[in-house]
C-alpha positions as CSV (number, residue, x, y, z in Angstrom):
1,X,27.8,-1.2,-20.5
2,X,27.8,-5.0,-19.1
3,X,24.4,-6.7,-19.3
4,X,22.7,-8.1,-16.5
5,X,23.8,-11.6,-16.2
6,X,20.9,-14.0,-15.3
7,X,23.4,-17.5,-14.8
8,X,24.9,-15.1,-12.1
9,X,22.2,-14.1,-10.7
10,X,20.8,-17.7,-10.7
11,X,23.9,-19.4,-9.6
12,X,25.0,-16.8,-6.8
13,X,26.7,-18.3,-3.6
14,X,24.3,-16.4,-1.5
15,X,20.5,-17.1,-3.4
16,X,17.4,-17.6,-2.0
17,X,14.3,-18.8,-3.2
18,X,14.0,-14.8,-4.3
19,X,15.1,-14.9,-7.8
20,X,13.9,-18.2,-8.3
21,X,12.5,-17.8,-10.8
22,X,13.8,-15.6,-12.3
23,X,12.5,-13.9,-15.7
24,X,15.2,-11.4,-17.4
25,X,13.9,-9.4,-20.3
26,X,15.7,-7.3,-22.7
27,X,12.8,-4.5,-22.8
28,X,9.1,-4.5,-21.2
29,X,6.9,-1.8,-21.1
30,X,6.9,-1.9,-16.7
31,X,8.2,-4.9,-14.9
32,X,5.4,-4.6,-12.6
33,X,2.7,-5.3,-15.6
34,X,5.2,-8.7,-16.5
35,X,4.5,-9.6,-13.0
36,X,1.0,-9.0,-12.4
37,X,0.4,-11.2,-15.6
38,X,2.9,-14.1,-14.2
39,X,1.1,-13.4,-10.5
40,X,-2.0,-13.9,-12.6
41,X,-0.8,-17.5,-14.4
42,X,0.0,-18.8,-11.0
43,X,4.0,-17.7,-10.5
44,X,5.3,-18.6,-7.4
45,X,5.9,-16.2,-4.4
46,X,9.7,-14.9,-4.6
47,X,9.5,-14.7,-9.3
48,X,11.9,-12.2,-9.7
49,X,10.9,-10.6,-12.9
50,X,14.2,-8.0,-14.5
51,X,14.7,-5.6,-17.8
52,X,17.5,-4.0,-19.4
53,X,14.5,-1.5,-20.1
54,X,11.3,-0.4,-19.2
55,X,9.3,1.6,-22.5
56,X,6.2,2.5,-19.8
57,X,8.4,2.8,-16.4
58,X,5.8,3.8,-13.4
59,X,6.3,5.1,-10.2
60,X,3.3,6.3,-7.1
61,X,0.5,8.2,-8.0
62,X,0.9,7.2,-12.1
63,X,3.9,8.8,-12.4
64,X,6.5,8.1,-15.2
65,X,9.5,6.5,-14.1
66,X,12.5,7.1,-16.2
67,X,13.7,3.6,-17.7
68,X,16.5,4.0,-20.1
69,X,18.5,1.0,-21.3
70,X,21.7,-1.0,-20.4
71,X,22.3,1.7,-17.3
72,X,19.8,0.8,-14.3
73,X,17.7,-1.8,-12.6
74,X,14.5,-2.1,-13.2
75,X,13.3,-5.4,-11.0
76,X,9.8,-6.9,-9.6
77,X,8.9,-9.5,-7.0
78,X,6.4,-11.7,-6.8
79,X,5.0,-12.0,-3.2
80,X,2.3,-14.0,-1.7
81,X,1.6,-13.3,2.2
82,X,-0.6,-15.0,4.6
83,X,-1.7,-12.1,6.0
84,X,-5.0,-9.5,6.0
85,X,-4.7,-6.8,3.3
86,X,-4.9,-3.7,5.6
87,X,-0.8,-5.1,6.4
88,X,0.0,-5.2,2.9
89,X,1.3,-1.6,2.8
90,X,4.1,-2.3,5.2
91,X,5.6,-4.0,2.7
92,X,6.7,-0.7,1.1
93,X,8.3,0.0,4.4
94,X,9.3,-3.6,4.2
95,X,11.1,-2.8,0.1
96,X,12.6,0.5,1.2
97,X,14.2,-0.9,4.3
98,X,16.0,-3.4,2.0
99,X,17.2,-1.1,-0.5
100,X,18.6,0.9,1.6
101,X,20.9,-1.7,3.4
102,X,21.7,-2.9,-0.2
103,X,23.0,0.2,-1.2
104,X,25.0,0.9,2.1
105,X,27.4,-2.0,0.8
106,X,28.1,0.0,-2.3
107,X,27.6,4.0,-0.1
108,X,28.0,3.1,3.5
109,X,26.8,5.7,5.7
110,X,24.9,8.4,3.2
111,X,21.8,5.7,2.3
112,X,18.4,7.4,3.9
113,X,14.9,6.8,2.8
114,X,12.2,9.5,2.4
115,X,8.5,8.4,3.4
116,X,6.8,6.6,2.1
117,X,9.1,5.0,-0.6
118,X,11.8,7.2,-1.9
119,X,15.4,5.9,-1.4
120,X,18.0,8.6,-1.2
121,X,22.2,9.2,-1.2
122,X,23.0,12.8,0.3
123,X,19.5,13.8,0.0
124,X,18.7,13.0,-3.8
125,X,16.7,10.5,-5.1
126,X,18.2,7.2,-6.2
127,X,15.7,4.8,-6.1
128,X,12.0,4.7,-5.7
129,X,8.7,1.8,-5.3
130,X,5.9,1.4,-6.2
131,X,3.7,-1.6,-4.4
132,X,0.7,-3.3,-5.8
133,X,-2.1,-5.8,-4.1
134,X,-4.3,-7.8,-5.9
135,X,-6.9,-9.1,-3.8
136,X,-8.9,-13.0,-4.1
137,X,-12.1,-13.3,-2.2
138,X,-11.3,-11.8,0.8
139,X,-7.6,-12.4,1.6
140,X,-4.5,-11.2,-0.8
141,X,-3.5,-12.7,-4.6
142,X,-0.5,-11.7,-4.7
143,X,1.7,-8.3,-3.8
144,X,3.5,-6.9,-6.6
145,X,7.0,-5.1,-4.9
146,X,8.6,-3.0,-8.4
147,X,12.1,-1.2,-7.4
148,X,14.1,0.7,-9.7
149,X,17.2,2.4,-9.2
150,X,19.5,4.8,-11.0
151,X,22.6,2.6,-11.2
152,X,24.6,3.7,-14.2
153,X,23.5,6.4,-15.2
154,X,25.0,10.1,-16.2
155,X,24.1,13.7,-14.4
156,X,23.3,15.2,-17.9
157,X,21.4,11.7,-18.9
158,X,18.9,12.4,-16.2
159,X,15.7,14.2,-16.9
160,X,16.0,17.6,-16.6
161,X,12.8,18.2,-14.6
162,X,14.4,15.3,-11.7
163,X,18.3,16.1,-12.4
164,X,18.5,18.3,-9.5
165,X,16.8,16.0,-7.3
166,X,18.1,12.8,-8.6
167,X,21.2,10.8,-8.8
168,X,22.8,7.8,-9.3
169,X,25.2,5.4,-8.0
170,X,27.6,6.1,-10.6
171,X,27.4,9.7,-9.5
172,X,28.0,9.2,-6.3
173,X,31.1,6.7,-6.1
174,X,31.8,7.7,-9.8
175,X,32.5,4.5,-11.0
176,X,30.3,1.6,-12.7
177,X,28.9,-0.2,-10.6
178,X,28.4,-3.8,-11.7
179,X,24.3,-4.1,-11.5
180,X,24.0,-8.2,-11.1
181,X,25.6,-6.9,-7.9
182,X,23.0,-4.6,-7.0
183,X,20.1,-7.3,-8.3
184,X,21.8,-9.6,-6.4
185,X,22.4,-7.6,-3.2
186,X,18.2,-6.2,-3.2
187,X,16.8,-9.8,-3.5
188,X,19.1,-11.0,-0.7
189,X,18.4,-8.0,1.5
190,X,14.6,-8.3,0.9
191,X,14.1,-12.0,1.1
192,X,15.6,-11.3,4.7
193,X,13.9,-8.4,6.1
194,X,10.6,-10.3,4.1
195,X,11.0,-13.4,6.5
196,X,11.0,-11.5,9.4
197,X,7.7,-9.3,8.6
198,X,6.6,-13.1,8.1
199,X,7.8,-14.1,11.5
200,X,7.6,-11.6,14.0
201,X,5.6,-9.0,12.3
202,X,6.2,-4.6,11.6
203,X,7.3,-4.2,14.9
204,X,10.8,-6.5,14.4
205,X,10.8,-4.3,10.9
206,X,10.2,-0.6,12.3
207,X,13.9,-0.8,13.8
208,X,15.1,-1.9,10.2
209,X,13.7,1.2,8.7
210,X,14.2,4.0,11.0
211,X,17.8,4.6,11.3
212,X,17.6,5.9,7.1
213,X,14.9,8.2,7.8
214,X,15.8,11.7,6.6
215,X,12.6,13.1,7.9
216,X,12.5,12.2,11.6
217,X,12.7,15.0,14.0
218,X,12.1,17.6,10.9
219,X,9.2,19.9,10.3
220,X,7.4,18.5,7.0
221,X,4.6,19.4,4.7
222,X,2.5,15.8,3.7
223,X,0.2,16.6,0.2
224,X,-2.0,14.2,-0.7
225,X,-4.7,14.8,-3.1
226,X,-6.2,18.7,-1.6
227,X,-5.5,18.1,2.1
228,X,-2.3,19.4,3.3
229,X,-0.9,18.4,6.9
230,X,1.9,20.4,8.6
231,X,4.2,19.1,11.7
232,X,7.1,17.4,13.6
233,X,7.9,14.2,11.9
234,X,8.3,11.6,15.1
235,X,8.2,7.9,13.7
236,X,6.1,5.1,12.6
237,X,3.1,3.5,13.9
238,X,2.5,0.0,14.0
239,X,1.2,-0.1,10.9
240,X,3.7,2.1,8.7
241,X,1.6,5.1,8.9
242,X,4.0,7.8,9.2
243,X,2.8,9.8,13.0
244,X,3.1,14.0,12.6
245,X,3.1,15.8,15.6
246,X,0.4,18.6,15.1
247,X,1.0,20.2,18.0
248,X,2.6,18.6,21.8
249,X,1.2,15.8,22.1
250,X,-1.6,16.1,19.1
251,X,-0.2,13.3,16.7
252,X,-1.7,12.6,13.3
253,X,-1.6,9.6,11.1
254,X,-1.1,10.1,7.7
255,X,-1.2,6.8,5.2
256,X,0.1,8.4,1.9
257,X,1.2,11.5,0.5
258,X,4.5,13.6,-0.9
259,X,6.0,14.7,2.0
260,X,8.6,17.9,1.7
261,X,11.2,19.1,4.8
262,X,10.0,22.4,6.0
263,X,12.8,25.2,5.9
264,X,14.0,26.8,9.0
265,X,12.5,29.9,9.8
């Protein structure tokens, strides 16, 4: 398999400030951990960290993210938005839309998003997103957006526990995909939507996310800690929370949780 090319990423014609500087590692515990260290040392917004392998890759709720060497994309980005901390969760929605737009270049018409942070192809997970916030005083010091994409991993190499629910670009297209090209596409779409969010707010980003939603219009169950909610997913509110219609006209804002589509009875 072809190695990631930092030189190509740094010199891509579409390149903007995201990915400048770029730190490319052979193996790390996690790219988010490296990004947190760099952010604490003063690394500028747009700094990107990419690794060939993660030995302790993490997903949301401290779940493990399978991160074998040489076949997938593990990328973290340092952001420093001058917004209220309460707005930071919107960046997970922004990142999901950016990833979906990027992967649509290889898999048009079959990419979806399952709120809050799973990007799917044909209803199987191809990407997870983990955002981590660090505060300074009453404001945001940094937000780390971590993205893991299954690019060239084969089905038989996937963790058996998740094999039926996961996929990769290789499995969907039948051919190996240039991981450097995927990284460049991600950085381009992330920068575009982030700048839109900074300029115009979440109301401008939400329409970029909604067409990819696999939950909208479906009856779902959302579980978080010891709470379970059921209802019809009807969209996102102005803060990025999932809107769940429990009964006609009765909406519940859901801020976090794992969503499952309920089978029709």
